[in-house]
C-alpha positions as CSV (number, residue, x, y, z in Angstrom):
1,M,0.0,0.0,0.0
2,R,2.9,2.3,0.7
3,Q,3.8,2.1,-3.0
4,S,0.2,2.7,-4.2
5,K,-0.9,5.6,-6.5
6,L,-2.8,7.1,-3.6
7,I,0.2,7.3,-1.4
8,D,2.3,8.7,-4.3
9,V,-0.3,11.6,-4.6
10,L,-0.4,12.2,-0.9
11,R,3.4,12.4,-0.7
12,H,3.2,15.1,-3.4
13,L,1.0,17.4,-1.2
14,S,2.7,20.0,1.0
15,G,1.7,20.3,4.7
16,R,-0.6,23.2,3.8
17,Q,-2.2,21.3,1.0
18,L,-2.8,18.3,3.3
19,T,-4.7,20.6,5.6
20,R,-6.7,22.1,2.7
21,F,-7.4,18.7,1.3
22,R,-8.9,17.7,4.7
23,D,-11.3,20.7,4.4
24,F,-12.0,19.7,0.8
25,L,-13.1,16.2,1.9
26,E,-15.6,17.8,4.3
27,S,-17.4,19.6,1.5
28,P,-20.6,17.8,0.5
29,Y,-20.2,19.4,-3.0
30,F,-17.2,17.1,-3.6
31,N,-17.6,14.3,-1.2
32,H,-20.7,12.6,0.4
33,S,-18.8,9.8,2.2
34,A,-18.4,10.3,6.0
35,E,-15.8,7.5,5.9
36,L,-13.3,9.1,3.6
37,P,-12.3,11.9,5.9
38,L,-11.7,9.3,8.7
39,F,-9.6,7.2,6.3
40,F,-7.6,10.2,5.3
41,D,-7.0,11.1,9.0
42,F,-5.7,7.6,9.5
43,L,-3.2,7.9,6.6
44,A,-2.2,11.5,7.4
45,R,-0.7,10.6,10.7
46,H,2.2,9.1,8.7
47,A,2.8,12.2,6.6
48,P,5.0,13.5,4.9
49,D,6.8,10.4,3.7
50,F,4.0,7.8,4.4
51,Q,6.6,5.1,4.8
52,N,5.6,3.8,8.3
53,P,5.1,0.0,8.5
54,A,1.6,0.8,9.9
55,L,0.7,1.5,6.3
56,K,1.3,-2.0,5.1
57,K,-1.9,-3.4,3.6
58,A,-2.3,-6.2,6.2
59,T,-1.8,-3.8,9.1
60,V,-4.3,-1.3,7.7
61,L,-6.9,-4.0,7.3
62,Q,-6.6,-4.7,11.0
63,S,-6.1,-1.2,12.5
64,F,-8.4,1.1,10.6
65,K,-11.7,1.2,12.4
66,S,-14.9,2.2,10.7
67,D,-18.6,1.5,11.0
68,K,-18.3,-1.4,8.6
69,P,-15.8,-4.2,8.7
70,L,-12.8,-3.4,6.4
71,T,-12.2,-6.0,3.8
72,A,-9.6,-6.0,1.1
73,Q,-12.2,-5.1,-1.4
74,R,-13.5,-2.1,0.6
75,L,-10.0,-0.9,1.3
76,T,-9.4,-0.9,-2.5
77,Y,-12.6,1.1,-2.9
78,L,-11.6,3.7,-0.3
79,M,-8.2,4.1,-1.8
80,N,-9.6,4.6,-5.3
81,Q,-12.2,7.1,-4.1
82,L,-9.6,9.1,-2.0
83,Q,-7.2,9.1,-4.9
84,Q,-9.8,10.5,-7.3
85,L,-10.7,13.2,-4.8
86,A,-7.0,14.0,-4.2
87,E,-6.5,14.5,-8.0
88,A,-9.6,16.6,-8.2
89,F,-8.3,18.7,-5.4
90,L,-5.0,19.3,-7.1
91,S,-6.7,20.3,-10.3
92,I,-8.9,22.8,-8.5
93,E,-5.9,24.1,-6.6
94,H,-4.0,24.7,-9.8
95,F,-7.0,26.3,-11.5
96,R,-7.7,28.7,-8.6
97,A,-4.1,29.8,-8.4
98,D,-4.3,31.2,-11.9
99,D,-6.4,34.4,-12.1
100,L,-6.2,34.3,-15.9
101,E,-7.7,30.7,-16.1
102,E,-10.5,31.7,-13.9
103,A,-11.3,34.8,-15.9
104,M,-11.0,32.8,-19.2
105,A,-13.5,30.2,-17.9
106,L,-16.0,33.0,-17.0
107,L,-15.6,34.6,-20.4
108,Q,-16.7,31.3,-22.0
109,V,-19.6,30.9,-19.6
110,F,-21.0,34.5,-19.7
111,D,-23.1,35.6,-22.7
112,P,-22.1,39.2,-23.4
113,D,-25.7,40.0,-24.5
114,A,-27.4,38.4,-21.5
115,L,-24.8,39.5,-18.8
116,P,-22.9,42.4,-20.4
117,R,-21.5,43.8,-17.1
118,H,-20.4,40.4,-15.9
119,Y,-18.7,39.7,-19.2
120,K,-16.9,43.0,-19.2
121,F,-15.7,42.5,-15.7
122,A,-14.3,39.0,-16.6
123,L,-12.7,40.4,-19.7
124,D,-11.0,43.2,-17.8
125,K,-9.8,40.7,-15.3
126,A,-8.4,38.5,-18.0
127,V,-6.6,41.3,-19.7
128,Q,-5.1,42.5,-16.4
129,A,-4.0,39.0,-15.5
130,L,-2.3,38.5,-18.9
131,E,-0.5,41.8,-18.7
132,K,0.5,41.5,-15.1
133,N,2.4,38.3,-15.7
134,P,6.0,39.4,-16.7
135,L,6.6,36.3,-18.7
136,R,6.5,36.5,-22.5
137,N,7.1,32.8,-23.3
138,A,5.1,30.5,-25.5
139,S,2.4,30.1,-22.8
140,H,1.9,33.9,-22.8
141,Y,1.3,34.0,-26.6
142,L,-1.1,31.0,-26.4
143,N,-3.1,32.8,-23.7
144,A,-3.1,36.1,-25.7
145,F,-4.5,34.2,-28.7
146,R,-7.1,32.4,-26.6
147,L,-8.3,35.8,-25.2
148,K,-8.4,37.4,-28.7
149,A,-10.2,34.3,-30.0
150,I,-12.9,34.5,-27.3
151,R,-13.5,38.2,-28.1
152,Y,-13.8,37.4,-31.8
153,D,-16.2,34.5,-31.1
154,H,-18.5,37.0,-29.3
155,T,-18.4,39.5,-32.2
156,D,-21.6,40.1,-34.1
157,L,-20.7,38.7,-37.5
158,Q,-24.0,39.6,-39.0
159,Q,-22.7,43.1,-39.4
160,H,-21.0,43.2,-42.9
161,Q,-18.0,45.3,-42.0
162,F,-14.3,45.1,-41.1
163,H,-14.0,43.2,-37.7
164,Q,-11.0,44.4,-35.7
165,T,-11.4,41.4,-33.4
166,L,-10.8,39.0,-36.3
167,Q,-7.6,40.8,-37.3
168,E,-6.4,40.8,-33.7
169,A,-7.2,37.1,-33.3
170,S,-5.4,36.2,-36.5
171,D,-2.3,38.3,-35.5
172,A,-2.2,36.7,-32.1
173,L,-2.4,33.2,-33.7
174,D,0.6,34.1,-35.9
175,D,2.6,35.2,-32.9
176,F,1.8,32.1,-30.9
177,Y,2.3,29.7,-33.9
178,L,5.7,31.2,-34.8
179,V,7.0,31.2,-31.2
180,E,5.9,27.6,-30.6
181,K,7.0,26.3,-34.0
182,L,10.4,27.8,-33.5
183,R,10.7,26.5,-30.0
184,Y,10.0,23.0,-31.2
185,G,12.3,23.5,-34.1
186,W,15.2,24.4,-31.9
187,A,14.5,21.2,-29.8
188,M,14.5,19.1,-32.9
189,A,17.6,20.6,-34.4
190,A,19.5,20.2,-31.2
191,S,18.4,16.5,-30.9
192,E,19.4,15.8,-34.5
193,Y,22.8,17.3,-33.9
194,V,23.6,15.2,-30.9
195,L,21.8,11.9,-31.7
196,N,21.4,9.8,-34.8
197,V,17.8,10.8,-35.3
198,H,15.9,12.7,-38.0
199,Y,12.6,14.6,-37.5
200,Q,10.0,15.5,-40.1
201,W,10.0,19.3,-40.1
202,E,7.1,19.6,-42.5
203,L,5.9,23.2,-42.2
204,G,8.9,24.0,-40.0
205,D,11.1,24.1,-43.1
206,R,8.7,26.5,-44.8
207,V,8.5,28.7,-41.7
208,L,12.3,28.9,-41.5
209,E,12.6,29.7,-45.2
210,Y,10.0,32.4,-44.9
211,L,11.5,34.1,-41.9
212,L,15.1,34.0,-43.2
213,N,14.1,35.5,-46.6
214,N,11.6,38.1,-45.5
215,D,11.7,41.0,-43.1
216,R,8.7,40.0,-41.0
217,P,9.2,41.6,-37.6
218,L,9.5,39.0,-34.8
219,N,8.9,39.5,-31.1
220,P,12.0,38.8,-28.9
221,T,10.9,35.4,-27.8
222,A,10.6,34.2,-31.4
223,Q,14.0,35.9,-32.2
224,I,15.6,33.8,-29.5
225,Y,14.3,30.5,-30.7
226,L,15.2,31.4,-34.3
227,A,18.7,32.3,-33.2
228,G,18.9,28.9,-31.4
229,I,18.0,27.0,-34.6
230,Q,20.6,28.9,-36.5
231,L,23.2,28.2,-33.8
232,V,22.7,24.5,-34.3
233,K,22.3,24.4,-38.1
234,E,25.2,26.8,-38.8
235,P,27.7,25.9,-36.1
236,E,30.7,27.4,-38.0
237,N,29.1,30.9,-37.9
238,T,30.0,32.1,-34.4
239,A,27.9,35.2,-34.9
240,H,24.8,33.2,-34.1
241,F,26.2,32.4,-30.6
242,F,26.9,36.0,-29.7
243,H,23.5,37.1,-31.2
244,L,21.7,34.6,-29.0
245,K,23.8,35.4,-26.0
246,N,22.9,39.1,-26.4
247,L,19.2,38.4,-26.9
248,L,19.1,36.3,-23.7
249,A,21.0,39.0,-21.7
250,E,18.3,41.5,-22.7
251,H,15.2,39.3,-22.7
252,E,15.8,36.4,-20.3
253,N,13.1,37.6,-17.9
254,R,10.5,36.7,-20.6
255,F,11.0,33.1,-19.5
256,N,10.4,31.1,-16.3
257,E,13.3,29.5,-14.5
258,P,13.3,26.1,-16.2
259,E,13.0,27.7,-19.6
260,R,16.0,30.0,-18.8
261,K,18.0,27.0,-17.8
262,Q,17.2,25.3,-21.1
263,L,18.0,28.4,-23.1
264,Y,21.4,28.9,-21.5
265,T,22.1,25.2,-21.8
266,G,21.9,25.7,-25.6
267,L,24.7,28.3,-25.3
268,L,26.8,26.0,-23.0
269,N,26.4,23.0,-25.3
270,Y,27.7,25.1,-28.2
271,C,30.7,26.2,-26.2
272,T,31.4,22.6,-25.2
273,R,31.3,21.5,-28.9
274,R,33.7,24.3,-29.9
275,I,36.1,23.4,-27.1
276,N,36.0,19.7,-27.8
277,R,36.4,20.0,-31.6
278,E,38.6,23.0,-32.0
279,N,40.1,23.6,-28.5
280,A,38.7,27.2,-28.9
281,P,40.0,29.0,-25.8
282,E,37.6,31.9,-26.3
283,F,34.7,29.5,-25.8
284,S,36.2,28.1,-22.6
285,I,36.0,31.7,-21.3
286,E,32.4,32.0,-22.6
287,Y,31.5,28.7,-21.0
288,L,32.8,29.8,-17.6
289,E,31.3,33.3,-17.7
290,I,27.9,31.9,-18.6
291,N,28.1,29.4,-15.7
292,K,29.2,32.2,-13.3
293,K,26.1,34.1,-14.3
294,L,23.8,31.1,-13.8
295,L,25.5,30.4,-10.5
296,A,24.9,33.9,-9.2
297,N,21.2,33.7,-10.3
298,G,20.7,30.3,-8.6
299,L,20.0,28.6,-12.0
300,L,22.7,25.9,-11.6
301,F,21.0,24.2,-8.6
302,E,18.6,21.3,-8.6
303,N,16.7,21.0,-5.4
304,G,19.3,23.3,-3.9
305,E,22.2,21.1,-4.9
306,L,25.0,21.5,-7.4
307,S,25.7,18.6,-9.7
308,P,29.1,17.0,-9.0
309,W,29.9,16.9,-12.8
310,R,29.1,20.6,-13.2
311,F,31.3,21.3,-10.1
312,I,34.2,19.4,-11.6
313,N,33.7,21.0,-15.1
314,L,33.7,24.5,-13.6
315,V,36.9,23.8,-11.7
316,N,38.6,22.4,-14.9
317,T,37.4,25.4,-17.0
318,G,38.4,27.9,-14.4
319,L,41.9,26.5,-14.2
320,R,42.2,26.1,-18.0
321,T,41.3,29.8,-18.4
322,G,43.8,31.0,-15.8
323,Q,41.3,31.8,-13.0
324,A,42.9,29.8,-10.2
325,D,41.9,32.3,-7.5
326,W,38.2,32.1,-8.6
327,V,38.5,28.3,-8.6
328,N,39.8,28.3,-5.0
329,E,37.0,30.5,-3.8
330,F,34.4,28.5,-5.8
331,I,35.5,25.3,-4.1
332,R,35.4,26.9,-0.7
333,Q,32.0,28.6,-1.2
334,Y,30.0,25.9,-3.0
335,R,31.4,22.6,-1.6
336,K,28.4,22.6,0.8
337,R,26.0,22.6,-2.2
338,L,27.2,19.2,-3.4
339,P,25.0,16.2,-2.8
340,E,26.1,14.7,0.5
341,T,27.1,11.3,-1.0
342,Y,29.5,13.1,-3.3
343,A,30.7,16.0,-1.3
344,D,33.9,14.7,0.2
345,D,35.2,12.9,-2.9
346,V,34.3,15.7,-5.3
347,T,35.9,18.4,-3.0
348,R,39.1,16.4,-2.8
349,I,39.2,15.9,-6.5
350,A,38.6,19.6,-7.1
351,Q,41.3,20.6,-4.6
352,G,43.7,18.0,-6.2
353,Q,43.1,19.6,-9.6
354,Y,43.7,23.1,-8.1
355,H,47.0,22.1,-6.5
356,Y,48.1,20.2,-9.6
357,H,47.5,23.4,-11.6
358,L,49.7,25.3,-9.2
359,G,52.5,22.7,-9.5
360,E,52.0,21.5,-6.0
361,Y,52.1,17.9,-7.0
362,D,52.7,16.4,-3.5
363,R,49.6,18.1,-2.1
364,A,47.5,17.1,-5.1
365,Q,48.7,13.5,-4.8
366,V,47.9,13.2,-1.1
367,L,44.3,14.5,-1.8
368,L,43.7,12.2,-4.7
369,N,44.9,9.1,-2.9
370,Q,42.3,9.7,-0.2
371,V,39.5,9.2,-2.7
372,N,38.2,5.9,-3.9
373,P,34.8,6.8,-5.3
374,P,32.3,4.1,-6.4
375,N,31.3,6.4,-9.3
376,V,33.1,5.4,-12.5
377,L,33.3,8.9,-13.9
378,L,35.0,10.2,-10.8
379,A,37.3,7.2,-10.7
380,V,38.4,7.9,-14.3
381,T,39.0,11.6,-13.4
382,I,41.3,10.7,-10.6
383,R,43.2,8.2,-12.6
384,N,43.7,10.7,-15.4
385,L,45.0,13.3,-13.0
386,L,47.3,10.9,-11.2
387,T,48.7,9.8,-14.6
388,R,49.7,13.4,-15.4
389,I,51.2,13.9,-11.9
390,Y,53.4,10.8,-12.1
391,Y,54.6,11.7,-15.5
392,E,55.4,15.3,-14.7
393,T,57.2,14.4,-11.5
394,G,59.3,11.8,-13.4
395,E,58.1,8.8,-11.4
396,I,58.2,6.6,-14.4
397,E,58.1,3.2,-12.7
398,L,55.2,4.3,-10.6
399,L,53.5,5.7,-13.7
400,L,53.9,2.5,-15.7
401,S,52.5,0.5,-12.7
402,H,49.6,2.9,-12.4
403,L,48.9,2.7,-16.2
404,E,48.8,-1.1,-16.1
405,A,46.3,-1.0,-13.2
406,Y,44.3,1.6,-15.1
407,R,44.3,-0.6,-18.2
408,V,43.0,-3.6,-16.1
409,Y,40.4,-1.3,-14.5
410,L,39.0,-0.3,-17.9
411,L,38.9,-4.0,-19.1
412,R,36.7,-4.9,-16.0
413,Q,34.6,-1.8,-16.1
414,G,31.2,-2.3,-17.6
415,L,29.5,1.0,-16.7
416,L,31.7,3.3,-18.7
417,S,30.3,4.1,-22.2
418,P,32.2,2.5,-25.1
419,Q,33.3,6.0,-26.3
420,M,34.6,7.1,-23.0
421,K,36.4,3.7,-22.5
422,Q,38.1,4.2,-25.9
423,Q,39.2,7.7,-24.9
424,A,40.7,6.4,-21.7
425,R,42.4,3.5,-23.4
426,R,44.1,5.7,-25.9
427,F,45.2,8.1,-23.2
428,V,46.8,5.1,-21.4
429,D,48.4,3.8,-24.5
430,F,49.9,7.1,-25.7
431,T,51.1,8.0,-22.2
432,R,52.8,4.7,-21.8
433,K,54.5,5.0,-25.2
434,L,55.6,8.5,-24.4
435,A,57.0,7.5,-21.0
436,K,59.1,4.7,-22.4
437,I,60.8,7.0,-25.0
438,D,64.2,8.2,-23.9
439,K,67.0,9.7,-25.9
440,P,67.9,6.5,-27.8
441,E,64.2,6.3,-29.0
442,A,63.8,10.0,-29.5
443,G,63.2,9.5,-33.3
444,Q,59.9,7.9,-32.4
445,L,58.5,11.2,-31.1
446,P,57.4,12.8,-34.4
447,A,55.5,9.7,-35.4
448,L,53.8,9.6,-32.0
449,K,52.9,13.2,-32.3
450,K,51.4,12.6,-35.8
451,A,49.4,9.6,-34.5
452,L,47.6,11.6,-31.9
453,P,43.8,11.2,-32.4
454,E,41.6,14.3,-32.5
455,A,40.5,15.8,-29.2
456,T,37.1,14.0,-29.1
457,A,38.8,10.6,-29.4
458,I,41.3,10.8,-26.5
459,Y,41.5,12.3,-23.0
460,H,43.9,15.2,-22.5
461,R,45.1,15.5,-26.1
462,D,46.5,19.0,-25.4
463,W,48.5,17.7,-22.5
464,L,49.9,14.8,-24.5
465,L,50.8,17.1,-27.3
466,E,52.6,19.5,-25.0
467,Q,54.6,16.7,-23.3
468,I,55.6,15.2,-26.7
469,E,56.8,18.6,-27.9
470,R,58.7,19.3,-24.7
471,K,60.5,16.0,-25.0
472,M,61.3,16.7,-28.7
473,E,62.8,20.0,-27.7
474,V,64.9,18.4,-25.0
475,F,66.2,15.9,-27.4
476,G,66.9,18.5,-30.0
477,L,64.2,17.5,-32.4
478,G,62.3,20.8,-32.3
479,A,58.5,20.9,-32.1
480,G,57.8,20.8,-35.8
């Protein structure tokens, strides 16, 4: 019973909602059963998690007292009835929290000829509610169209004349359609870019062609989604990135928090692709600065927590862009925002990266050797960093032993994706080959450098390239 649909709904209710739901059950308009409030009281004693063993089905059958004997069949009936009432309660709560929806409903109920004053009051209320909301997202344009459509539907069409309400409804439909079509278009374009999928764009292609070849003015929301599509479809044109970034900086308040996160994620994904494919340092800076802004606005947190992977990425990017002081302060300030199960390990890894960047290899090594995370991605991060430390400190025997252990770990690891496993294996192989080359084998270095895969196919390609070129210079081969 603790895993039933009813209990799932009750867990979803806040403390205030549980109280209001109890009042709801007492209303004869919604509920005629005197038993259901008593049954709810029995369950509510175990809020908010509803995990008490007293809620096991067998226990409930014995302990819940009512006027009639409780059988398994009657218990199922009570649970179904209470679940339906809980869902009705949530629907009504949602409806009543939205002034616009209430006013829209009244507009569709009131006949403007029979109740003109009531209709006008509801219309004024709807207009005020629509304008009062600062958001100008797709939902806003949908509601604007709905309101214009209601006004047109109540127009006296028997009069053979130009109807302004028809023009306004048509214009509002255009605004909504373009915003929504472009929003879906960006989502499809982004998915096609990342995954091996293909969507049927149908009218979307015609809409894009029309907008790109005509000077039709677009509202800022539509401009943002159009820029997002261009960002994905024309990735070599960096002007689309900066255009979208500027649009968001000016108009981000048109969107709610989840939407802003998604929009900025589009910019961050573009930065990541430029970094991975072309090692573009300017986009490392852009990536970090966008994340700083999201961090300051609280948009990087999920349920108040910062993702361990985002934490590590920000540390890496901060160090890569020469902002070690910011990284040190970031670790100190936001370590408490990490999920509890990851906090210690991720903090030590981040501190290890920081000290490695400063050339403090001993301190970095001590921190990293204190971590043995069960998470495979963190484990690979640690092994990659220790590999670079052992190489740069000249501990070649320790490095070769570590690389062999790393190789075996990868063979036994079933959770790592094939692509990431391949990247790690190549990093191990190239580092081992590089470590074994001394002056007598120096002639192998140019070939090793030439054989380096692209950045997306191997971990730390830039580091390997730098170490190869350093060794070539030491052995008098130059870096050519």
